[in-house]
C-alpha positions as CSV (number, residue, x, y, z in Angstrom):
1,M,123.0,158.0,117.2
2,K,122.6,154.4,118.0
3,L,121.2,153.7,114.5
4,F,124.2,155.5,113.0
5,S,126.6,153.3,115.0
6,W,124.9,150.1,113.8
7,L,125.0,151.4,110.3
8,A,128.7,152.1,110.5
9,V,129.4,148.6,111.8
10,F,127.3,147.1,109.0
11,V,129.3,149.1,106.4
12,F,132.6,148.1,107.9
13,F,131.8,144.4,107.8
14,A,130.3,144.6,104.3
15,V,133.5,146.2,103.0
16,S,135.7,143.7,104.9
17,A,133.7,140.8,103.4
18,S,134.0,142.2,100.0
19,A,137.7,142.4,100.2
20,Q,138.0,138.9,101.8
21,F,135.9,137.2,99.1
22,G,137.3,139.2,96.1
23,V,134.1,141.2,95.5
24,A,134.9,144.5,93.9
25,V,134.1,147.6,96.0
26,G,134.8,150.0,93.1
27,K,136.5,149.9,89.8
28,P,140.2,150.8,89.8
29,Q,141.6,154.2,88.8
30,R,142.7,153.9,85.2
31,P,145.9,155.7,84.0
32,L,144.1,156.9,80.9
33,P,140.6,157.8,82.1
34,A,139.3,158.0,78.5
35,V,140.0,154.3,78.1
36,E,136.9,152.3,79.3
37,H,137.2,149.2,77.1
38,V,140.0,147.0,75.8
39,M,139.5,144.7,72.8
40,I,142.2,142.1,72.0
41,I,141.9,140.6,68.6
42,S,144.0,137.6,67.6
43,I,144.3,136.4,64.0
44,D,145.4,132.8,64.4
45,G,148.5,132.0,62.4
46,L,149.1,135.5,61.0
47,R,152.7,135.8,60.0
48,P,153.8,139.5,59.9
49,D,155.2,139.4,56.4
50,R,152.0,137.9,55.0
51,A,150.0,140.6,56.7
52,L,152.2,143.3,55.1
53,L,151.9,141.6,51.6
54,A,148.2,141.2,51.8
55,D,145.6,143.8,50.9
56,M,144.5,144.7,54.5
57,P,143.1,148.2,54.5
58,V,141.6,147.9,58.0
59,M,144.8,146.7,59.5
60,R,146.7,149.4,57.7
61,A,144.3,152.0,59.1
62,M,145.2,150.7,62.5
63,V,148.9,151.1,61.8
64,R,148.3,154.7,60.7
65,D,146.2,155.5,63.7
66,G,148.3,153.6,66.3
67,A,151.6,152.2,67.5
68,Y,152.9,148.9,66.0
69,T,155.6,146.4,65.6
70,F,155.9,143.5,63.2
71,W,158.7,142.1,65.2
72,A,156.8,141.0,68.3
73,R,157.3,137.5,69.6
74,T,155.0,134.7,70.7
75,T,156.0,131.9,73.1
76,A,158.9,129.6,72.2
77,V,156.5,126.7,71.6
78,S,154.6,128.8,69.0
79,I,151.3,126.8,69.1
80,T,147.8,128.0,69.5
81,L,146.5,127.1,72.9
82,P,149.7,127.6,75.0
83,S,150.4,130.9,73.1
84,H,146.9,132.3,73.6
85,T,147.0,131.4,77.2
86,S,150.2,133.3,77.6
87,M,148.7,136.2,75.7
88,L,145.8,136.3,78.2
89,T,147.6,135.5,81.5
90,G,150.8,137.4,81.1
91,V,153.0,134.3,81.9
92,T,154.9,131.7,79.9
93,P,153.5,128.2,79.2
94,R,155.8,126.6,81.9
95,K,154.0,128.8,84.5
96,H,150.4,128.6,83.3
97,G,150.6,124.9,82.7
98,I,148.6,124.8,79.4
99,E,151.1,123.0,77.2
100,W,148.8,121.0,75.0
101,N,147.0,122.1,71.9
102,S,143.7,120.3,71.6
103,D,140.5,119.4,73.5
104,L,141.7,116.6,75.8
105,P,139.4,114.0,77.5
106,F,140.0,115.2,81.0
107,S,137.6,113.8,83.7
108,Q,137.5,117.3,85.1
109,P,138.1,120.7,83.3
110,V,141.6,122.0,83.6
111,Y,142.3,125.8,83.7
112,P,145.5,127.9,83.7
113,R,147.4,128.0,87.0
114,Y,147.3,131.8,86.9
115,P,144.3,134.0,86.3
116,T,143.4,135.2,82.9
117,I,142.7,138.9,82.1
118,F,139.0,137.9,82.2
119,E,139.3,136.7,85.8
120,M,141.4,139.7,86.9
121,A,139.0,142.1,85.3
122,T,135.9,140.4,86.7
123,R,137.3,140.6,90.3
124,A,137.7,144.3,89.8
125,G,134.1,144.7,88.7
126,Y,134.5,144.9,84.9
127,T,132.4,142.9,82.4
128,T,134.2,140.6,80.0
129,A,133.6,138.7,76.7
130,L,135.5,135.8,75.1
131,I,134.6,135.0,71.5
132,A,136.8,132.3,69.9
133,G,136.6,130.2,66.8
134,K,138.1,127.0,68.3
135,S,136.5,124.8,70.9
136,K,139.8,124.4,72.9
137,F,139.4,128.0,74.1
138,S,137.0,126.6,76.7
139,T,140.1,126.1,78.8
140,L,140.2,129.9,79.1
141,A,136.6,130.2,80.1
142,K,136.8,129.2,83.8
143,P,133.3,129.4,85.3
144,G,132.6,132.7,87.0
145,T,135.4,134.6,85.2
146,V,133.8,135.5,81.8
147,T,130.5,137.4,81.5
148,W,129.7,136.5,77.9
149,T,131.2,133.7,75.8
150,S,130.9,132.3,72.3
151,I,133.0,129.1,71.8
152,P,132.2,126.1,69.6
153,E,130.6,123.5,71.9
154,E,131.6,120.3,70.0
155,K,135.1,119.2,71.0
156,N,138.0,119.8,68.5
157,S,135.7,121.9,66.2
158,S,135.9,125.4,64.8
159,D,133.6,128.2,63.8
160,S,134.2,130.3,60.6
161,N,135.6,133.8,60.8
162,G,132.1,135.1,59.8
163,E,130.5,133.2,62.7
164,V,133.1,134.7,65.1
165,T,132.3,138.2,63.8
166,A,128.6,137.7,64.1
167,A,128.8,136.5,67.7
168,A,131.3,139.3,68.7
169,V,129.1,142.1,67.1
170,K,126.0,140.8,68.9
171,I,127.8,140.9,72.3
172,I,129.5,144.2,71.7
173,E,126.3,146.0,70.6
174,A,124.1,144.5,73.3
175,H,126.5,144.6,76.3
176,M,129.6,146.8,75.6
177,P,132.0,144.7,77.7
178,A,135.0,146.3,79.3
179,V,137.3,143.5,78.1
180,I,136.6,141.9,74.7
181,F,138.7,139.1,73.2
182,V,138.1,138.0,69.6
183,H,139.8,135.0,68.0
184,Y,139.8,134.4,64.2
185,P,140.7,130.8,63.3
186,E,140.7,130.5,59.5
187,V,144.1,132.0,58.5
188,D,145.7,129.2,60.6
189,S,143.5,126.4,59.2
190,T,144.2,127.6,55.7
191,G,147.9,127.5,56.4
192,H,147.7,123.9,57.6
193,A,145.6,122.9,54.6
194,K,147.4,124.9,51.8
195,G,150.6,126.2,53.4
196,W,151.9,129.4,54.9
197,G,152.5,131.9,52.1
198,S,150.2,130.1,49.7
199,K,147.8,132.2,47.6
200,E,144.9,130.6,49.4
201,Q,146.2,131.8,52.7
202,L,146.8,135.3,51.4
203,A,143.2,135.4,50.2
204,K,142.0,134.2,53.6
205,I,144.1,137.0,55.3
206,E,142.4,139.6,53.1
207,E,139.0,138.1,53.8
208,T,139.8,138.3,57.6
209,D,140.6,142.0,57.2
210,G,137.0,142.4,56.0
211,E,135.8,140.8,59.3
212,L,138.0,143.2,61.2
213,G,136.2,146.1,59.5
214,K,132.8,144.7,60.6
215,L,134.2,144.3,64.2
216,M,135.4,147.9,64.3
217,A,132.1,149.2,62.9
218,S,130.3,147.5,65.7
219,L,132.3,149.6,68.2
220,D,131.0,152.7,66.3
221,R,127.4,151.5,66.5
222,A,127.8,150.7,70.2
223,G,129.2,154.2,70.7
224,I,132.4,152.9,72.4
225,R,135.0,153.3,69.6
226,G,136.4,156.5,71.2
227,S,136.8,154.8,74.6
228,T,138.3,151.5,73.4
229,V,141.9,150.6,72.9
230,V,142.2,147.8,70.3
231,I,145.2,145.5,70.3
232,L,145.6,143.3,67.2
233,S,148.0,140.4,67.3
234,A,148.4,136.7,66.6
235,D,149.5,133.5,68.4
236,H,152.1,132.4,65.9
237,G,153.2,132.4,62.3
238,G,154.2,129.3,60.3
239,A,156.2,127.7,57.5
240,G,155.2,125.0,55.0
241,R,152.0,123.5,56.5
242,S,152.9,123.8,60.2
243,H,154.5,125.9,62.9
244,G,156.6,125.0,65.8
245,A,159.2,125.7,68.5
246,E,161.9,128.3,68.1
247,D,161.3,128.7,64.3
248,A,161.6,132.5,63.6
249,R,158.8,132.1,60.9
250,S,156.5,130.7,63.6
251,R,157.6,132.9,66.5
252,H,157.3,136.4,65.0
253,I,153.9,138.0,65.2
254,P,152.3,141.5,64.6
255,W,151.4,143.7,67.5
256,I,149.3,146.8,66.8
257,A,147.5,149.1,69.3
258,T,145.1,151.9,68.5
259,G,142.7,154.0,70.4
260,P,142.6,156.9,73.0
261,G,146.1,157.7,74.3
262,V,147.9,155.6,71.7
263,I,150.7,157.4,69.7
264,K,149.6,157.6,66.1
265,H,151.6,156.0,63.3
266,F,154.4,155.1,65.7
267,D,156.8,152.3,64.9
268,L,157.8,150.7,68.2
269,T,161.1,149.4,66.9
270,Q,162.3,153.0,67.2
271,H,162.9,152.0,70.8
272,A,166.0,149.8,70.3
273,A,165.8,148.2,73.7
274,L,162.0,147.4,73.4
275,E,161.1,143.8,72.6
276,V,157.3,143.2,72.6
277,N,156.3,139.7,73.7
278,T,152.8,138.1,73.6
279,E,152.7,138.2,77.5
280,D,152.9,142.0,77.2
281,T,149.4,142.0,75.8
282,C,147.8,140.9,79.1
283,A,150.1,143.3,81.0
284,T,149.1,146.2,78.8
285,A,145.4,145.5,79.1
286,C,145.8,145.3,82.9
287,W,147.6,148.6,83.0
288,L,144.9,150.3,80.9
289,L,142.2,149.0,83.2
290,G,144.0,150.0,86.4
291,L,144.6,146.4,87.4
292,P,147.7,145.4,89.4
293,Q,150.9,144.2,87.7
294,P,151.5,141.0,89.7
295,P,155.1,140.1,90.5
296,Y,154.7,136.8,88.8
297,F,154.0,138.4,85.4
298,D,156.5,137.7,82.6
299,G,154.9,140.5,80.5
300,K,155.2,144.2,80.9
301,P,152.9,147.0,79.7
302,V,154.0,148.4,76.4
303,L,154.1,152.0,77.7
304,A,156.1,153.2,74.7
305,A,152.9,152.9,72.7
306,F,151.1,155.6,74.7
307,E,151.2,159.3,75.1
308,E,151.5,161.1,78.4
309,R,149.2,164.1,78.4
310,V,150.7,167.1,80.2
311,E,148.0,169.1,82.0
312,T,149.8,172.4,81.5
313,G,149.1,172.2,77.8
314,A,152.6,171.2,76.7
315,A,153.0,168.9,73.8
316,A,152.3,165.2,74.4
317,K,155.3,162.9,74.8
318,P,155.7,159.2,74.7
319,M,155.2,157.5,78.1
320,G,158.4,155.8,79.3
321,A,160.4,157.2,76.4
322,A,163.7,157.0,78.3
323,A,163.1,153.4,79.4
324,G,161.5,152.1,76.3
325,R,159.0,150.0,78.3
């Protein structure tokens, strides 16, 4: 009896310490239990109309198998690092504080003011992976928040799309992280070099679709395709050889979700009141993983993309169909 009492006290203090220091006691309850992994893919600079004009069989398969809109919006500034930070924190650049777009010579590393999806997931006991083709993404790899990373080490440098895929496939097949972020840089770099809408950029978009195919195949080989929601999006579009603030050609981005629980071949613009923003990507990933929706979030889960399974056997219906969000 005395031993039991001491054991009870020990367990109490162990649980209290875990809560105090942010150590997960158990993974959260997920709204769709079949979803065990979330993979966010960003094709840097992918303007929606170019995606629709290009020969992208893998992306088109995602559209057929999932919910989509080609009218989603990125941040008003429409540049890479601030927009990706919003995508992965759920808040606007003014809040997260990452308003520059290159590797800056800070004496100490600077990270977003609000936690990324990696940090929130890690606190809840999930494993995470960040694979990015540009060195400036180190800003999103705060120590202790990402389990596996692959980012170019030399400042202001980039990896090729092929190098990004190779690193992502290796991590996925070896570790099967719960949260996976993959960033492809070359559609953007080709736009800056040759122009948005150029034949060279169109060819690069089609080449990137081939990399998507390899990435999806790695989910199959790892045995997690059926338990993974994949969200494909972008950080901005562009016009001429650049992209910038409040330009519709820069601000519109694709947003496609596929996987367990996602409504198949569903155009999200059927919800007239629904406007998908890049901050919604983080909020949707948090919702899928059973993580809280903090009151400071600017994003909201895109619930209209998901089916609500009725246990009585009735036909599935869209979640939040009346509200649109």
